[in-house]
N, C-alpha and C positions, 0 to 999 in steps of 0.2 A: 171642358169639352165632354159631350155625351159619350158614354162608353162605346156605343155602336159606331159613332163617327170616328173615334180613335182607332177602333179595330179596322175600319175600312181604310183609314190613312196608313196604318201599319202594313196592311196587305199591299197597297199601292207602292209604298216605299220599298218593300222587298221585291215586288215584281219589276218595278221600273229601274231597280239597281242593275238588272241584267240588260235592259234595253229601254231607254227613254223614248216613248213614242213621239213622232213629229207633231201629232195633234194633241199634245198633253194639255194645252190651254182649253181646248174644247172639252176634254175629259173632265177637267176641274169644274167647268161650268155645269156639265151634265150630272156629275156624281156628287158634287158638294153644293151646288147652287151658289158658287162664288165667282164673281166677275173680277178678274185680275187686271182689267184694263187700266193702263196708266197714260202718261202724257209726257212728251219731250218736245220742247220748243214749239208748243202749240199744236203738235201733231198727235193724234190718238194712236196708241200702241197697244198690242194685245196683252201685255203684262209689263211690269215696271223695270225689268232687268236688262241692262245693256252693258256693253264693254267700253271701258274708258280708253282714251287715246294712248298708244304706246307701242311696244315691240310686238304685241299680239295682234296688231291691226295694220300691218304694212304690206301684206301679200294677199292676193286674191284667193289662194287656197285656204288661208285662215278665215276669210269672210265666208267662203263656201261651207266650211265646216260649221261655223256658227249659225248660218242660215239653215243648215240641214237639221239642226236640233231645236230650231225655233227661238233663237235669241231675238229680242225685240229690236235692238239697234246696236250699231257699232260706230264709235267715233274713230276715224282714221288717225294714223300717226301724224304728228303735227308738222305741217309744211312750214318751212322758213321762207317768208315773203321775199320777193325780189322785184327790182325795177325792170323796165324793158331792156336796159343795157346789161342785165344779169347781175347787178350788184345786190348784195344782201346786207342790210344794216344790222341784222341779228345773226350774222355769219358765225359767230362764236358758238351758236347753239346747233349748228349742223355738224354734230360730232358723231362719227361712226363708232358704235359700240353696242353690239347686239347681245353680248353675253350678260345674263342676269343671275344674281345670286339670291336664291330664296332662303331666307333666314328666320329663325325664331327671334322674337323680340319681346321682352317682358315690359309690361307697363310699369308706371311708377308704383302702383299698388300691388305688383307681383303677378297680375294676370298674364298668362302666356298667349302671345299672338304671333302673327306672321308679318314680315315685311320683305320687300324685294329691293335690292340695290343694284344699280347699273350706272355707268358713267356716260352713256349716250344721252342725247337730249332730243333733238328734232330730226326730221327727215334729212338725210345726208345725200340723197340722190338728186337727179335733175327734176325741174319743174314738170317737164314733159312726162316723166315716169309717174309722177304723182297724179297728174291729170288722167293718165291711162288707168291708174288704180281707181280713181274716182268714177270714171265712166263705167268701169267694170262693176263697181259697187252699185251704181245706178241701175244697170241692167239686172243685177241680182235682186235689187229691191223691187223692180217691176215684176219679177217672176216669183219671188218668195214673200215679199212684204217686209223683209228686214231692212230697216233704214241704214244707210251708210253715209255718215256725216263727215265732211272735211273739218279738220282742225288747222288753225293757222297761227303762226307767231309773226307779228308785224312790228315795225319800228316803234319803240317807246322812247320818247325824247327825254333828255336831261332838263334840268331847270333852265328856263330861258330859251330853250330850243323848240323849234316847230316840228310837228309830225312830218315825216317824209311822205307826202301825199302821193308822189309818183309811185312809190313802192306799194302803197295801198291800192291805187288805181289799177296798176298792172296785175297784181296778184288777185284781187277780187274779180277783175274782168276775166282772167283766165279760169278761175273757179266757176264763174257764172256760165261760161261757154261749155265747160266740161259737164256741168250739172244738167244742162238742157232745160226742158220746160218746167214751169212752176217756180215758186219762191225758192231761192237758194237758202239752204239751212247751213249755218257755219258756226263753229265754236272758236272763239278767240282765247288762246291760251296765255295766261299771265305768269306761268310758272318760272320764267327767268329770275324773278325776284326771290325764288327759293334758293337759288344756287350760290348764295353768298356774294352776289354781285353788288357793286356799289350803287347800282340803280335802286336797290331796295332800302337804302339808308334814310330816305326822306319820305315820311308819311304823306305829306301834301302832294308830292309828286305822284305817288301811287293813286291817290284819290282823283287827281286830274286825269290820269289814264282811264280810270274806270268810268268817269263821267263823260269823257269826250270820245272815246273809241267807238262806241255804238253808232253815233251819228256819222262819224267819219267813214265807217265801213258801209253804211247805207248809201252815202253820196258817192262812194267809190265804185259802186256796182251799177251797171246799166239797167238792171232789172230789180225786182223786189228781193229783199234779203232779210232773213231773220237771224239775229245775232244772239248767241249765248256766250256770256263771259265766264270762262273757267277761272275762278278766283283762287288765289293762293292763300296759304297760311303765312301771313306776313311776319316779319321779325319784330312784332309788337305785341301788345296784350289783347285780351278779349274785346275790350272797348273799341280798339281800332278795327278788329274784324267786323264788328257791328257797323262802324262808320263806312267801311268799304262796301258792305252789303247794302246799306241805305243809298250809297252813292251810285249803285248800279241800276237805279230805277229807270234809266233810259234804255237798258238792254231789253230784249224780248224774253230772256231767261238767264239764269245763272246756274253754273255748276259749282257746287260748294262742298268742301274746300280741298285744295290740293295738299300735298303732304307737308309734314313738319320738317324742320331743318336741324340737323345735328352738327354743330360747329366743330366738335372735337374730331369727328370722322370725315367731315366735309361732304356729307351725303344727306339726301332727303330720306325720310322714313315714314312708315305707317304703323299699324297696330292699334291697340286700345287707347293709347294716349291721343291718337289722331281722332278717332270717332268720338271720344269723350268731349274733346274740345269743340269739334264741329257741331255736335248736337247741343252742347251748352250754349254756343253762340246763336245757332239757328232758333232756339226756343225763346231767345230774348228779343228777337227782331221780327215784327209782324211781316208776313209775306206780302210783298208788293208786286213781284214778278214771279213767274213759275220757277221752281227750283228743281234741280237734279242733284241728288246727294251722292257724294263719293268719299271714300275713306273708311277702310276696315269693314267693308260690307261683307261679313263672313257668315251670316245666318239670316233666316227669314225674320227673326225677331229684330235684328238690326235694320232690315228693310222697313219693317213696321215703325221702328223708332224714327227713322229718317222721314217716313211719311207723316207721322204725327208732328214732326217739326217742319212740315210744309213742302216736302219733296214728293213730286208726282212720278218720279222715276229715280233709279239709282244706277251708278256706273261702277263697275268692278275692274280691277286689274290683277291685284295680287291673288285673289281667290281663284282665278282661272289658271294659275300656274303652280299650285302646290304639288308636293310629291304625290304620286298616285295613291300611296298608302294613307294619305290624309283624307281621302274621300271615302264615304261608305259604299258607293257604287263599285261594282266589280268589273265593269266594262264601259266602253264608250270613250269619246274624247274628253278632255278636261272640261270643256264647256258643258257637255252633257252631264258629266258627273257633278259639276258645280250646280247646275240647274236642279238636278235631282235632289241634292242636299238642301239647297236654299228654299225650294218649294215644298217638298214632300216629307222632309224629316218630321217624324211624328211628335217630336218634342220641341224643336226650335225652328222648324220650317215656317214658311209664310202662311200656309194653310192652317197649321196648328195654332199659330199665333192669332190669326183672325178669328178662328173658332173660339179660342180662349177669351179674346176681347169681346166677342158676342156674348159668351156666357157671363162675363163680368159686367155687361150692360154698357160697354164703351161704344160699341157700334151695333146697329140693328139692321135687319133685312128690309129691303125696299122691293116690293113686288116679289117677295120670296127669296131674294138674293142678297148676299153680302157683297159689298163693292169695295175694292181696294181704295179707290179715290175718296171714299167716305172717311178714311182714316185721317185725311188732311184737316187741319184746323180751319 
């Protein structure tokens, strides 16, 4: 990176550590001639960084904080689907547990990273409360531009069993009505197979879900719907991860891949082992549908690595809840501090990484600009 550009980046990093401006994306374009535009589920977003579904996306005040500092999108806490009679085939995942433990976790090679452990799974409140949150998210999107996307967990059948179509129909129709005008964007969460459940024991069963769920979700909605499948790290090898990714070609997008499973502790975990495996698999399978990367996204360099593995956006959860002392910024919400580090860090931030890749000849400027999406293969 040219010395003058590094000096400018260092000054911005220091200045924005006290207050990240709401218009920081426009500043990046003006000051560095870098276009950070990304894409999620076929929708253009101002930059690639979003929040993954979880405990940090279940209240409107959380969404308002994120929108106020310019986060690109948020995936809401995962709703547990239900029938018109109120029955939920995935009831076991509606567990209330909001307390999370942020922990250090060393990778197999000794690199120190972070993971978050909690016992809760999906949305444990009523469908009506979830729809209210979604409507509030849609109003917020209209006024700020930050997308708020529902996530849903729906019936996944055992071998020889049929899908519970009534549950799909009722849940998708309810989301459709709360969403309002335009195509419904929704993420289907497959993470139950992480939780040591017997449903995860048969690979062919998982592949059936991945192949058939997108079409079923489309026919269960009265209007147009775009479906992203959030794929898990299954309890098999890398080859199976690749099979699952190829089987998802009927989806409109994939979110790849959810956390690893620790059978000794009975919990899912993240850290460097997770991102290493995710990137290893993604690099071996050509991109057939848009990808959103997730898993140990802890620096701009990791964002660029996910992009070079075919991901036009990334979703974070752990990095938005580190101890305040772990962020270089001295003020602001955790979302603001995370964005400051991910984008402006003069060594490992996204801007520094893109400028380094330009100097190495990996990407070039188009019309005088570097473009994030040009990192994709």
